[in-house]
C-alpha positions in Angstrom: 99.5 4.4 132.8 101.1 2.4 135.7 101.1 5.5 137.8 97.4 6.0 137.2 96.6 2.4 138.1 98.4 2.8 141.4 96.3 5.8 142.4 93.8 5.5 145.3 90.2 4.7 144.2 88.9 8.1 145.3 91.6 9.8 143.3 90.9 7.8 140.2 87.2 8.7 140.6 88.0 12.4 140.9 90.1 12.2 137.7 87.2 10.4 136.0 84.5 13.0 136.8 86.9 15.8 136.0 87.9 14.4 132.6 86.9 15.9 129.3 85.1 12.8 128.1 82.9 12.7 131.2 82.0 16.4 130.7 81.3 15.9 127.0 79.0 13.0 127.7 77.0 15.0 130.3 76.8 18.0 127.9 75.6 15.8 125.1 72.9 14.3 127.3 71.7 17.8 128.4 71.3 18.8 124.8 69.5 15.5 124.0 67.2 15.9 127.0 66.4 19.5 125.9 65.3 18.2 122.5 63.2 15.5 124.1 61.4 17.9 126.5 60.6 20.1 123.5 59.4 17.2 121.4 57.1 16.1 124.3 55.2 19.4 123.9 54.4 18.4 120.2 53.3 14.8 121.0 49.9 13.7 122.2 50.1 12.0 125.6 49.4 8.2 125.5 50.8 7.7 122.0 53.7 5.4 121.2 56.1 8.2 120.4 55.1 10.0 123.6 55.8 7.0 125.7 59.2 6.4 124.0 60.2 10.0 124.5 59.1 9.8 128.1 61.1 6.7 128.7 64.2 8.3 127.2 63.7 11.3 129.5 63.6 8.9 132.5 66.7 7.2 131.4 68.6 10.5 131.0 67.3 11.5 134.4 68.7 8.3 135.9 72.1 9.1 134.3 72.0 12.5 135.9 71.2 11.0 139.3 74.1 8.5 138.8 76.4 11.4 137.8 75.5 13.3 141.0 76.1 10.2 143.2 79.5 9.5 141.6 80.5 13.1 142.2 79.3 12.9 145.8 81.4 9.8 146.3 84.4 11.4 144.7 84.3 14.8 146.4 82.3 14.0 149.6 81.2 17.2 151.4 83.5 19.3 149.3 81.0 18.8 146.5 78.6 21.3 148.2 81.2 24.0 148.5 80.6 25.0 144.9 77.3 26.9 144.2 76.9 25.3 140.8 76.8 21.8 142.3 74.1 22.9 144.7 72.1 24.2 141.7 72.5 20.8 140.0 71.2 19.0 143.0 68.2 21.3 143.3 67.3 20.8 139.6 67.7 17.0 139.8 65.7 17.0 143.0 62.8 18.9 141.4 62.9 16.4 138.5 62.5 13.5 140.9 59.4 14.8 142.5 56.3 13.0 141.1 54.6 15.3 138.6 51.0 14.4 139.7 48.4 15.9 141.9 49.5 19.0 143.7 53.0 18.7 142.1 51.7 18.6 138.5 53.1 22.1 138.0 56.6 20.6 138.5 56.3 18.8 135.2 57.1 22.1 133.4 60.1 22.6 135.7 61.9 19.6 134.1 63.2 21.9 131.5 65.4 23.5 134.1 67.8 20.7 133.5 68.8 22.6 130.3 70.2 25.3 132.6 72.9 22.9 133.7 74.7 23.9 130.5 75.6 27.1 132.4 77.7 24.9 134.7 79.4 22.7 132.2 80.1 25.3 129.4 82.9 27.6 130.7 81.9 30.6 128.6 78.3 30.4 129.7 79.4 30.0 133.3 81.6 33.1 133.2 78.8 35.2 131.7 76.4 33.9 134.4 78.8 34.6 137.2 79.4 38.1 135.8 75.7 38.7 135.7 75.4 37.8 139.4 78.4 40.0 140.2 76.6 42.9 138.4 73.3 42.4 140.4 74.2 44.9 143.2 75.0 47.7 140.7 71.9 46.8 138.6 69.7 47.0 141.8 70.8 50.6 142.2 70.0 51.3 138.5 66.6 49.7 138.9 66.0 52.0 141.9 66.8 55.0 139.8 64.5 53.8 137.0 61.6 53.2 139.4 62.1 56.7 140.8 62.2 58.2 137.3 59.0 56.4 136.3 57.3 57.6 139.5 58.3 61.2 138.9 57.2 61.0 135.2 53.9 59.3 136.2 53.1 62.2 138.6 53.9 64.8 135.9 51.9 62.9 133.2 48.9 62.5 135.4 48.8 66.2 136.2 49.4 67.1 132.5 47.2 64.7 130.6 44.8 63.1 133.2 42.3 66.0 133.3 40.3 65.0 130.2 37.1 63.5 129.1 38.7 61.2 126.5 38.3 57.6 127.8 41.4 56.4 125.9 43.6 59.1 127.6 42.0 58.5 131.0 42.9 54.8 130.6 46.5 55.8 129.9 47.0 58.7 132.4 43.8 58.9 134.5 45.6 57.9 137.8 49.1 57.3 139.1 49.4 53.6 138.5 47.9 53.9 135.0 50.4 56.6 134.1 53.3 54.5 135.5 52.2 51.5 133.4 51.9 53.7 130.3 55.3 55.2 130.9 56.8 51.8 131.3 55.3 50.9 127.9 56.9 54.1 126.5 60.3 53.1 128.1 60.1 49.7 126.4 59.3 51.4 123.1 56.4 49.0 122.5 53.9 51.0 120.3 54.6 54.1 122.3 54.2 56.5 119.4 50.6 55.6 118.2 49.2 53.8 121.2 50.3 56.4 123.8 51.8 59.6 122.5 49.5 60.1 119.5 46.4 59.7 121.6 47.6 62.4 124.0 48.5 64.8 121.1 45.0 64.2 119.5 43.5 65.1 122.9 44.7 68.7 122.6 48.3 68.5 123.8 50.3 69.3 120.6 53.6 69.6 122.5 53.3 66.3 124.4 55.9 64.8 122.2 58.5 66.9 124.1 57.7 65.2 127.4 57.7 61.7 125.8 60.9 62.1 124.0 62.7 63.5 127.1 61.4 60.7 129.2 62.2 58.1 126.5 65.8 59.4 126.2 66.4 59.4 130.0 64.5 56.2 130.9 65.4 54.0 128.0 68.7 55.0 126.4 70.5 56.3 129.5 69.3 53.5 131.8 70.0 50.9 129.2 73.5 52.1 128.7 74.0 52.1 132.5 72.9 48.4 132.6 75.3 47.6 129.8 78.1 49.4 131.5 77.6 47.7 134.8 77.4 44.2 133.1 80.5 44.8 131.0 82.4 46.0 134.0 81.4 42.8 135.9 82.3 40.7 132.9 85.7 42.4 132.6 86.3 41.8 136.4 85.4 38.1 135.9 87.7 37.8 133.0 90.5 39.5 134.9 90.0 37.2 137.9 90.2 34.2 135.5 93.4 35.6 134.0 94.9 36.1 137.4 94.1 32.5 138.4 95.8 31.3 135.2 98.8 33.5 135.9 99.0 32.2 139.5 98.9 28.6 138.2 101.6 29.3 135.7 103.8 30.9 138.4 103.2 27.9 140.6 104.2 25.6 137.8 107.3 27.7 137.1 108.3 27.6 140.8 107.8 23.9 140.9 109.8 23.5 137.7 112.6 25.6 139.1 112.6 23.6 142.3 112.6 20.3 140.4 115.4 21.6 138.1 117.4 22.6 141.1 116.9 19.2 142.7 118.0 17.5 139.5 121.2 19.6 139.3 122.0 18.8 142.9 121.4 15.1 142.2 123.7 15.3 139.2 126.4 16.9 141.2 126.0 14.2 143.8 126.2 11.5 141.1 129.4 13.2 139.7 130.9 13.2 143.2 130.0 9.5 143.6 131.5 8.7 140.2 134.7 10.5 141.1 134.8 8.6 144.4 134.2 5.3 142.6 137.0 6.0 140.1 139.4 6.8 142.9 138.5 3.6 144.7 138.9 1.6 141.5 142.3 3.2 140.8 143.4 2.3 144.4 142.3 -1.3 144.0 144.2 -1.6 140.7 147.3 -0.2 142.3 147.0 -2.6 145.2 146.8 -5.5 142.8 149.6 -4.2 140.6 147.5 -3.7 137.5 148.0 -0.6 135.3 145.7 2.4 136.1 143.2 2.8 133.2 139.8 4.3 133.1 138.8 2.3 130.1 
């Protein structure tokens, strides 16, 4: 305790904002704020409960601003070296903009404060970081998916677009309509009766072959590729976290070995000093003519 009291004010502030209690309080306030923002959507503006909930929202926002200021004082410009801190500043800044006039749309953006949980909860933060790591690979997969939809739309327009059936024309009459219909097929949202069955009833009894092949390639194969890329990124993030922990343990082991060596050297020095003191004491006793005794 005495050691902590002797720390510099800035160091004590850094320990405070990094403590579990501080993080727990902020997480609890984020949860409470999320409940308040949801409750405001069920309450009529101008009522007593609405005003109370709005006041509680303002109080929590003030606490978030105070939290940000304390962290800025503790970490100075190093606070902005972490991307999550920049995200927190942006969310709080949006919440501080007056939600009136041209900025009335920002009133709905207050719920972004809930996303701060991604910063404070380690598991959510790792998953989010893994998602961002997977974005380059996902971009390539999205390109393949767009290309597959385009090729399928061209084929479907040529196969099913030449008809007098208005329902089928709305689905496959032109390229962009075919692309939109195939995207619906890919999501498996009513694809059987709203898309495929209408084409079959229009005189294409073997249309199910085209739709099943497209569904397999565009949905199952692409979805598995998305999952594979994300799992790989998540595994890489986990391995990086494990490597960081191993490095910390190795550093602690090296520090422990160094401290142990220093302690052993100090003990040897103390033993030498004790032996020297005993020799000096024996010499003094011999000089005074007293018997030599270590007791």
